[in-house]
N, C-alpha and C positions, 0 to 999 in steps of 0.2 A: 732831714726835717722830721721831727718827732710826730707821733700820732696826735698828741694833744694840740699841736699847732693847727692842724686841719680843722679842729672843732671850732676854732675862732675865726676862720676865714669867711668873709662874706661870700654870698652865692656867686657873684661875678668872678671873684678870684678863683673859686673852685672850677668854674667853667673855663677860665683861662688855663689852669693847670691841666685840665682834661684835654683841651684843644692842643696844647703843647705836647702832651704825652702821645696823643693820636698822631700828630704830624711826625714826631721823632720816630715813632714805631713804624709808620709807613715808609719813611725814608730809609731806616736801617734795614727793613725787609727787602729793599730793592738794591742794596749794595752788597758786593761780595763779602761773605762772612757775617752779614747782619743777622742772619737767622741764629747764629751761635752767640752773638752779643745778647740777643733777647731769648736765649734758648728756652728757659722755662715757659715764657709766654708763647713762643713758637709751638711748643708741645701742647699748651693749653688751647691755642687756636686750632690745632689739628684735632684735638678732642671735641671742641665745639662743632667742627665741620663734620666729623665722622658720626658723632652722636645725632646730628640733625638728619643725616641720611637714614640712620636706623630708626629714629622716632617717626620720621615721615613714613617709612615702610610700615611700621606698626599701625599708624593712624589710617593707612589705606588697606588694612586687612592682611598684610604680609607678616613675616616673622623676622625679628632682628636676631641674627645668629651670633655674630661676634664683632669685636672692634679691636684692631691691631694698631699699635703705635710703634714706630721705628725710630732708632736713635738719630737718623738723619732728618727727622722732623716730618716725615711723611706718615701716612696711615691709610688703612682700608677698613671700611665697614661692609660686612657681608649680610645680605638678607635673602629670604626665599619665600616661597608661597605665592598664591594667586592674589594679585592686586585687584581691587574692586573696579577700577576704571581702565583696565587694559594698558594700551600704549601710553595713554595720558598719565596713568599711575606711575609707570616706569620713568617717564619724563619728570614727574613731580618729585620722585625720590631722588633723581639726579640733581634737580634744582634745589632740593632741600638742603644739601650739603653747604653750598655757598650762601643760600638765602636764610636758612634757619637761624644761624648765629646772629644775623642782623636783626631778625625779629625778636629773638630773646634779648639781644643787647639793647634794643630800643625799650623793651619793658624794664630792664634793669636800670637804665638811665632815668626813666620816668619815676621808678620806684625810689630813687635817691632823693626825691623831693622831701620825704619825711622819714624820720628815724624808724618808726614801726615798720613801714613797708620795706625800707632798706634792710632792716634786721631780719625780717622774714625771708626776703629774697636771698640774702647771704646763706641762711640756713637751707633754703631750697637748692641753691647751687651746690653747697657742700653735700647735701643729701644725694643729688643727682650724680655727682662725681663718685661718691662712695658706692652708690647703687650700681653704677655702670661697672665699677671695678669688680663687684660681686657677680653680676649677671652676664656681662658681655666682653669685658676687656680680657684679652688673652696675651700670654707672654709675660715673663717676669719684669721686663723693662716697663711695659705699659702699666702693669699693676702697681709698680712702685711709684711711677710718675703720677698717675691718676689718684692713687691713695694719698700721696703726700699733698697734692693740691686740695683734695677733699678735706684733709685734716687742717691745712693752713686756712682755708676759707671758713671752716667751722670755728677755728680759734679766733679769727677776726670777729665773727658774729658774737662770740662769748665774752671776749676780754678787751675789746678796744672801745674807745669813747664813741658816743653817738655820732658826732660830726665826722669822725674818720670812717665809720661804717657807711654813712651816706656817700662819702667820697669813694670808698672802696667798691661798693656795688656799681657806682657809675663808671669807675675805672674799668671794672670787669666788663661792663656793658659796652664801653667804647672799644675795648679789646675784641669783644665778640663781633661788633659791627665792622671793624676794620680788618678782621681776619680774612675777609674776602681779598684784601689788597696784598696779603702775603703771597697769594697764588695768582697774581695777574698773568704771569707767563703761562701758568697751567691752564687758566680759563681760556686763553687765546691759543690753545693747542688742541688739536683734534684727538690725539692719542698719546699715551705716556707708558713708561715702564716703571712699575712699583714693585719692589722686592723681587726683581727678576721676571715679572709677569707683565706682558703687554696688555693694555686695556684702553678703552675709550676714556677720554677725560669726561668730566661732568657735562660740559657743554657739548662735547661730541655725542654723548648719550642722548641729550635733549634733542639735538638735531636729528639723530637716528630715529627716535620714536615719534618726532613731530615733523617739523618742516623748517625751512630757512637754515642758513649756514651756522656753524658753531660760533663764529665770531660775533654774529648778531646777538646770540644768547649771552655771550660773555659780556658784551657792552651793556645789555639790559640788566644783568645781574649786578654789575658794578654800579650802574646808575641807581638801581633800587636800593642797594645797600647804603649808598651815600645819602639818598633821600631819607631813608629811615633814621640814619644817624642825625641828620640835620633837623628833621621834624621832632625827634625825641628830645634833642637839646633845647629846642624852642619851647616845647611843652614843659620840660623840667625847670627851665629858668625864666618863664614868663612871670611877670609881676602878679 
């Protein structure tokens, strides 16, 4: 389907396409090999996740040291420094990874209501991808992937029709929101091994710094992500 065709689609048709894309993406991420069928979007989902860890750390007074992307679709964000709210701050940084993309995704979906907001959000996403490649991404693989995504999103903002730009930013928003579902098994795991290093999962870290078991936080994160996706679609497509 060509870019120009999207520009003529009624809003409800666009909503249907977004819903189908979200459902297919979630299903493919849960089946063996699905990560590789959606490989570019798997890597983009990892970038959303790790950037959200780093940005949350920055907002809480820490420093964002680096972001690593690996060819198997995993990634690690490293931060340091004293966080303003102690253990709560560490828990918020851990929660920022799975929840930050849902917040950004909801904003992108609502921005797709109008061409101007969609246009500027595409530029913002392109800018953040390229900025992260300059400041935080380490390793040639991650630099190539993030750089190419930044260029691709920027090209969409510059050279595609208005209707397609609205669809594109909402599509990226949906991908950000559902990136949580790429890692359902990870969220319901206490600890993991990434690049040969054992570490607590995000929900394991939240449980460590706060209270209640990791599976409670996993269920809460998934529920909040779904709620944000649903509410943003309602706002974006209300009459």
